[in-house]
C-alpha positions, 0 to 999 in steps of 0.5 A: 905099227909102221906104214909098211909096205914102204921100203926100209928107211936109211934113217937111223932113229936116235933117241926120240919119241914115237907118235901114233898117227890116224890117217884118213884111210879105210884101214882100221889101224894107226901108223907110228912115226918118229919125232925128236924128243925135244919137239913138243907134240901132243895128241890132237895136233896135225902132222905131215908124214910120208905114206908110201910115196906120198905125203899125207896129213894126219892127227896124232892120237898117242905118244910112245917112248918106244917103237911098236913091238916087233918093229925095228926102230930103224924102219920107223920113218920120221914125221915131215912136219908138225903143223900145230904148235897146240892141238887142234882137237881136244881129248874129248873130240879124240874120244868122240872120233874113236866112238864114231869109228867103232860104232859106224864101222870106219877107221879113227882117221876117217872120223877125225877127218870129218871133224876138220875143215878141208883146209886143215885136212889138206894142211893149207888154207885157200883164201880165194874161191873160184866162181864161173859165169856166162859172158852173156854178150858172147853167148851164141843165139838159141839156134846155135846152142841147139846145134851145140847140144847135138855135137857137144852136149856137155858144153850146152848143158853148162851154158844152160845151167849158168844161164839159169843161175843168173849170175856167178856160181861157185865152181864147186857148187856148179860141178856138184849140181850139174854133174859135169867135170871142169873140162867143158868149162875150160873149152867154153872159156877158150871160146870166150863164152864163160869166164872164171874169177877168183874172189877173196873170201871173208871169214864171217858169213851172215855177219849182217844178219839182224833180228828183232829182239825184245825177248817175248814173255814166256808162257807158263809151259815154256817157263817150266821147260826153261826152269828144268833146263837151266837147273840142269845146266847150273848143276853142270851135269850131263842130262839129255832132254827131248823138248816135244812141242807142237809147231809154233809152241815156242821151242826156239825161245826155250833154246835161247833162254837155255843158251843164255844161261849157259853163256852166263856161266862162261860156257859155249853152245852148239845149235844144229839145224837140219837145212842150210836154208834155215841157217840165216834166220836162225843165225839172226835170232841167236846173234840178236840175243847171244852176240857173235855167232859162228856158222858152220855148214857144207855151203860155206867156202873152205876159207870161211869154214877155216876162219870160223873154226879158228874163231871157235877154237880160240874161244873168241866165239862161243855159240855155233849154229850150223848143219850136221858138221857144226856138231864137231866145232871145237867149242871150249868148255861146251855146256849145251848142245841143241839139235832142232828138228831132231827127227830130220833124215838130213842129220844122217851122214850118207858118206864115211863116217856114216854117223847120225848127228843126233846120236853123236850129239848125245855122246859128245854131251856125255863126254863134255859133261854138257846138257843136250836138247833134242827138239821136235814136233814129231820126234823120231820114234827111237827117241820118243820111245826112249823118253817115254820109257825114261831111258836116259832121256827126260821129256819136256812138253809144249802142247800149245802154241804161244799166245793161245794160237790154234793149230790150223784146220786140216782138210784131207782131199781124196784125189781119186774123186777129183777131176783134172783140168781138160788136157792137163794133169791134176795138180790142185783139187777144187778145195785147195784152189778155193782156199788159195783164191780166198787167201790171195784176195785177202792179200795173204800168202800160201805155201805149197809143198811137193817132194818131187822136183822136175816137171814129171817124174816118169815116162809111161808106155800106154801099151805095155805099162813100162816106165823109161829108166836110166841106162846106168841106174834102175830108177825112172828118168825125170823130165825137166822142161826147162832143159827139155831133157830127161835127167836121172836124179842119181847119176845126173846123166841127161838124155833126149826125151824117149820117143818109143818104149824101151820094152815094146817099141810102142810110140805111145809114150807119155809123161806121168805125174807131177813135179814142182815145175809142172805144179808151178805152171799149173798154179800160174795158169789157174791163179793169174794173181799168184806170184810164185817163187819155186824153191828146189834144187833146180832153182837154188843154184847159188849160195845166195838163192835160198836167202834171196827167195825167202827175203822176196817172199817175206817182202811180198814180191811173191805170195806163193812159195812152192817147193820141196822139203826145204819149204816144209820146216822151220819157216815162220811167216805170220801172213801165211794162212794156207798150206797145200800138200800137193801129194802126201803119198810120195813119202809113203812109196819108199822101200823103207820101214820108216816111210810112214814115219817120214810121211807123217813128219812131212805132212805135220811139219809143213802143216805147221807153217800155216796159222802162225798169227791171229789170222788163223790158217788152213791146210789142204792135204791131197792124197790117194790114200786118205785112210792111211794112218800117217795121213789120218793122224797128221790131219788131227795133229795127233803124234802120240796116237801115230807113235803108239800105232807105229811102235806096235808095228815096229815091235811086231817086226822087230825094227828099231827101236826094238832092235839094231838094224845094220845094212851091208851093201855090196857093189861090183861091175858084174853080177857074178862078182857082186854075188860072190862078194855078198855071199862072202859077207853072208858066210862070214857073218853066219859063221859067228853064230850070233843067236840073237841076230837075224841075218837076211840075204843077200838079195837085190836091193830096191835099186839094183844098179847105180851108176852102172854097178850092180848091188846086193845087200844083207840086213842084220836085225839084232834084238836086243840091240846090244847083241849086234856087238857079237858081230862087230869084229866081222863088220869092221873087217868087212867095211875095209873091203872095196865094194862093201858099205856097212851102215846102221839103218 
């Protein structure tokens, strides 16, 4: 195929070769270009090609001796440049990208682009990164900033964010976190209030990370798991494992032994972790045992990602640790893929291509002839069901904590019977406060978890009961006390605190609920001896913030760690003896069939941060729903009973793993336009008459408006899951239309 509708080329094609190029566009097709026959080009190499009136970088996916059928050779345009003497992507990665495109409703070029660092997608590498910071001696006093907020609110917002960051911030990260463009920063620079700097980047993040590392003696249970994994690795056969182990059971030590055996064979490995904040400590442990380790995740600069990627591709580094994107590291002779905390929702990519890293890891292991390990104390129900049914996944279990340690005692507190402080919102129940006081008196530490940032999640009208919403999105606005502003957590627009009700004009409007800001305030007020460090999106503004906060907590500068999901997983502090879940219900009140599962996961995972030494531990779970199955089973550390009950409910309503669920979201600026688009999608799907697929909708989704655009959605449930293949041609056609998103749910 050619990239018409370009104008006819005056280039007369001599004898040569025709390369098929996949470009990062939503169009599900490849484009043919001519190249001289004496120019060695292989699939997997990048080329720069003309596309319409622009130049684009694409990946060669095939070589043909003749032009496409029905296309005049004189109309096929030549490539502009070959960018790689040797292919960057292996045949296995090309096939993996094709599978991702077919399964996740995008183009081959979209999937290939996701595999490459930004510098390689652009065709050039940047060696510096822009930082921005306040010129503190020039910033006007607070009174003048209040005036600035009235006239130029974006400039005031930029100053406030930089003030809170406390140092230079990467420009890219600042723009992402604040929702601002660069324009107000440029204006502030002209005033002399901020400055930009260009910093030369090194290519080895966390190069100084070290850890202890005399390998501990394996328990009998760990030894059985290691033996099974190593036997499979030595056979060099594809095999998938679920390592189901309670928190603190030593899953990481099992990973390390399996990886060491893989390295002894001269093969490489990939280790996926769900949170960037976990990367430094994970890198430290793996580097101490496996030597040099590459790091790949979205928090790295372009230059760092580029250098790491090259070191992996050349075979200089054979172990890769990182978040979701590390899955595509070009590790030669890959022998092992580890997905730690495989149940985590952060492994799902929410932009094109919308893949789940766990599923792609299994497919890559199959293509590469590698072993895969999915590890979790609370496995996803899809994987658990497959392992119990022995559907291509082998179950390994670690039912006990290492060194005979016991899982912490869990106390469930019914918040309906608790009385708040006079004049304050209820944050800590009496049992939690007592437990915290006792721990701090013993010079021990505590972790408090609340999955809501900000000061209060809503404004409530006392007269009519209405809740103040963002004018562009159908979500409540959250009050952030440090900004003295209301913020929409979707579009990031700020507004003044509402003084009157939007529905009835009443002035009786009050803040409702608790966020991490209000929780921090309450802990410091009620427990003067507490030294609190808060970890959420409002405080972790710099790349270094995660590591600095955890290091300070480990060193004893702080004795209470309060935060959102980033404190709920993977942290190992032996002197943490108390964990408090301030409101376990936040995960339950979501319009998602996985809400109960996510609630159980969060409570179980954060509970596992306590009692990791002979001091023991205690967990206090605060809830308004103490009898909910998720909370009841989590309090007893009983995953298997929870899974049994939840799977029975999933089976009754035909949700995964008993079906394939695909969600189609349509959006447009006007209601009439989005309804036409959604009805077109529904008609196209129903015309197929797939008898084993139920097509529900179109209907308004739980959040009907986002960033000023109206949305409608359809849901497809196919049972058995393979039946969804009947609808694939229509789904692939729909995903190329503007305003339509097709995604596995």
